[in-house]
N, C-alpha and C positions, 0 to 999 in steps of 0.2 A: 547622982547623974545629970547631966542637963544635956541639950543639944550640940552643946559645944564640944561634945567627946567626938562627935559624927565629921566625916568628912562626904563630899558631895565632889561629883564631877561637872565642871562647863561643858558644852556641847563640844568643844573641841578634845575634850576628855581631861584636860585640866584638871590637878587637884585642888580643892577648897576646904580649908577647915570652917565650920561654921564658927569657930570661936572667933575668928574675923568680924563677925558681927556682934561680939561682947557687948554690952552696954545698950543694945538698940532694940526695942521692939519688933519681932518680926511677926507675919501671917505666912505661912507655909502652906502651898495649896497644889494638889495634884490636877494637872490641866491636862485637855485637849482640844485638839484643832477642829475637829468634824463634828463638835455634840451640840445638842441642842442650848446646851447650857455655856457655850464658847461666848455668847455675847458679854459675860461675867469679865470677861478681859479688860473690857471697856471700864467699869466700876472699879477691877484692880489697879488699873493704870492712872484712874481719877485720883484714888486714893495714895499713889505713889506720889502724886505731882502733889496734892495735897500737905500730905505729911511727910514725905522725904525728908525734906529738909530739917524736920523737926526728929528725925532719927530711926522714922519706921521704914525697915525691908520688907518689901515683898519678894519672895522665891516662889518662883514656879518650875514645877517640875511635869514635865508632859510624861504620858503613861498613856498606854496602848490596850489595857487590859478589859477595857469594857466598850465590846463592840467596835473593836479594833479603829476608833474615831482620831487614831494620830497617824501623821506620815510615818512613812517608813526611814526617810532621810530626815535627819534632826535640823537640816540644813532648811529643806522645806516648810520645818516647824517654824523655826527662827522665822524666815521671810515671811509667813503666814500673819505670826502675831504681830511682827513690827511693820508691815504693810496695811493689813488691815483693822488694826485696832491700836498701832502706834507705841506698843509696849517697848518701853524703855527700862523695867525693872528686870532685875537677874533672872534667867533663864537657864536651867541646866540641863543637862542632860536625860535623855529618857530612864525613869525608872519602874518598877513593879511596886504594887503598893499591898498586893495580897499574895498568898501562896507560898511556897517555898522558896523563891527566888526574891522575897521581898527584900527592898532595900531596906538595910538596918536602921535606917533614920524614921521610915515609916514605921517599921516594926515597934520601935522606942515610942512614937508618937501614938500610935493607937494603943500601948500599954498603957500610957498615961492618960489619955481620956477615950474612954470607949464611947460606941458610936448608939444609938438607941436600942438595940437588940443585941448587940455583939461589937467585937473591938472590929471588927473586919470592915475596911471601906467599900460602900456599897456604890458609888459613882465617882465621874469627874467633876472637879471642883471644890473636894470636900477641903473644910479649911482648918489649920491649925493656928491657933493665936500664942505667941511665947513673949513671955516677960522679959525684961532688960537682964535679968539673972538667967536666961536660960530655960525656965520652965515652961510647961505646957499649960495655960490657964485654962484654955477653951477648944472646944472642936466644933465646928460649924456643918450642918447638912449640905448637902450639894445645891439645893434649892435656895439655901440663905444668900440673901445678895450682898456683894460686898457692902453697899451703901449701908445695908442693915446694922452692920456691925462697927459703923465708924464710931460709935459712944464709947466702946470697949476698947477702941486701940487709941481713941485720946486718954482714957483713964490712965494708959500705960505710959503715955508721953509724958 
């Protein structure tokens, strides 16, 4: 099984199969608009600008499970990301990354790459690096800056 088996939703609820990203490395991130780590959007956008033309796909999934740090209205989330951080990489509908209602994609990601002490996601901006074949190759802690994983990304391009 690979990430290509999963379908996600755009903010407008349109369904997207991750198979549409086949052959391209991906960085999948659970994001939040009102978090101390929110400035990581700048680094994610820079990676998108620097490596998007080589195939890198950054996929952002807003999540409100950590201290309610995401807007209730997905339109506010999208506007916040674009206006404040110039985000032009794909952002999707809000998801749950832990608990009984965990989105199936994040359940899969966590099973493939456990965190330091458990498989649960501890905070916003946990990152999963996916290779061109759809395999989860690495998981990064929320505090790991996008810039610090650039070499791992280049190795997959």
